[in-house]
N, C-alpha and C positions, 0 to 999 in steps of 0.2 A: 687694508680695509678702507674703503672710501666712506666719508661721512656725509650724510645728507645735508646739502647746503641750507635747506629750509630749517633743519634743526639747529645748525650753527647760527643762522641769522636770528632765530627765535632766542637762542641762548644769549646772543649779544644784546638783543633788544631788552630782554628781561634783566640782564645785568646792568645795562646802560640806564635803564629806567630808575634804578636805585643809585643815582649819582652820588649819594652820600657815602656809598661804599667805595667810591673811586678815590685814589690818591694821585695827585699830580706832582710830578717831579720835573725840575729843569734838567735838560740833557747836559751831560758833562762836556766841557769844552776842551779838556786836556787829552782826549783820545781814550780816556778811561770808560769802562762800562758800569762803574759803580755809582749808584745814586742813593740819596736818602741818608738818614742817620738813625742808628738804633737809639732807643730810649730805655730808661730804667725807672720804674716806679715802685713804691711800697704799698702793699694792700693795707688800706686804713683799718684801724680798730673798729670792731662792730660791723664790718662789711659782711653782707650776706649775698653779695653778687657772685654769680658763677663766672668762670673764666670766659665763657661766651660773651658776657656783657662787656668785659674789658676788651675783648677782640673787636666787638662792634664799635665801642667807644673810640678805638684807635684805628678803625677801618682795616682790620686784619681778618684773615680767615682763622677759624678755630684750630685747624690743623697746623697752621704756622705758629700759633701761640703755644700749642702743645709741644712742637719740636723745639722751640726756643726755651721752654721751661719744663725740662724732663722731671718727672716725679711729682709735679704739682697736681693737686686734686682739682679736676675740671669742674666739679659740681659746687665745691665750697672751698676756695683757696683760703689758707689760714691768714689771719691778720698779721701784719709785720713781714710777710713773705715778700722777697724782692722779685719783681715781675719784669722779665725782659720783653720789650716790645720790638720785634724785629722789623724795623722800617727801612733798613738798608738792604738793597738788593743789587744783583748783577743783571744788567740788561742782556737779553739774548744776543748771541753772536750772529747777527743777521742784519739785513738792511733795515734801518730804522725808519720805516714809512708804512702808513696804513695800519692794518691790524695784524698782530702777531700773537699766536696762542701757544703757550708753553703748557702742555697737558701735565707734565711731571710736576710743575710748580702749582698747577691749577690757577694760572693767572692769564689774563688777557692784557696785552700791551697795545695801546692805541696811540699812534704818533700823528697828531693833527697836522695837516698841511700848513706850511707857512709859520709854524711855531717851533721853538726849540724846547718843546716839552714832551713828556710821555705821560699818559694817563694809564694807571694800572688798576685793574679790577679783578677781584676774586671770581672764579667761575667753577662750575661743576660740569662735567662732561659725561655723557653716556645716558643709559637708561637703567632704572632699578632692576636688579637681578642679572645684569649683563656686565661683562668686563669692560673697563675703559680701553678704548682703542690705543694701540701702540704703533709708533712709527707710521702714522698716517699722514697723508698730504691731501690738502683740499685745493680746489680751484673754482673760480667763477666760470660756469659754463654758459650762463645766459643771465640777462638782466631784464627787469620789468619795472616800469614806472608804477608806483602806487600798488605794490603787490598786496594781495589779501590772503588770509589763511583762517580757516574756521576749524579749530581743533575739535569742536564738538561733532562736526560733520564727519571728520576723519575717524574719531573714536566710534561713532555710531556705525559707520560703514565697516570698520574692523570687527566690531561686535557682531554685526549681521553676518559677515563672512564666516566668522567662527561658528555661529549657530547653524548656518547652512552646512558647513563642513562637518559638524558634529552629527547632523542629520543625514550625511551622505549625499548632499546636493551641492550644486555649484552656484556660487554667487559671483556675478561679474563685478569687477572693480569699477568705481566711478571714473569717468574720463575727465 
């Protein structure tokens, strides 16, 4: 299944615009693919913060926090509970340049040119109500300086086509 490049770019821009969600790691120099270090904290007394708040505080995805802390109440973790913060990860076994997306981990890895770092961002892939693509490969087929995208226009056109189809008429796609 091919993924629409425009959707991929939009996902990257949306995620990149929230740079507070990004974690930057130095690349390992010893040939290892292991970066970062796990942390452990204790939920303070009187805390009413949900697990999602701790995930945001440590720039993690909620699903990663749930995997690292099985059995924890995601809505109201108990005070005194030991919370594992999984900030150690294994880099994908691929060329470390440009953008690499690992859909199984729901992470985007960005390797900036000329640096020995990797920026890791949590991502979501797909559309509501549809399965996440499996074993897909993307490629850049064309580039355009200063591209524009108007989601409202696309949504309005899609809605118009659906209304025409429901009425048994044909609506042409905008060029």
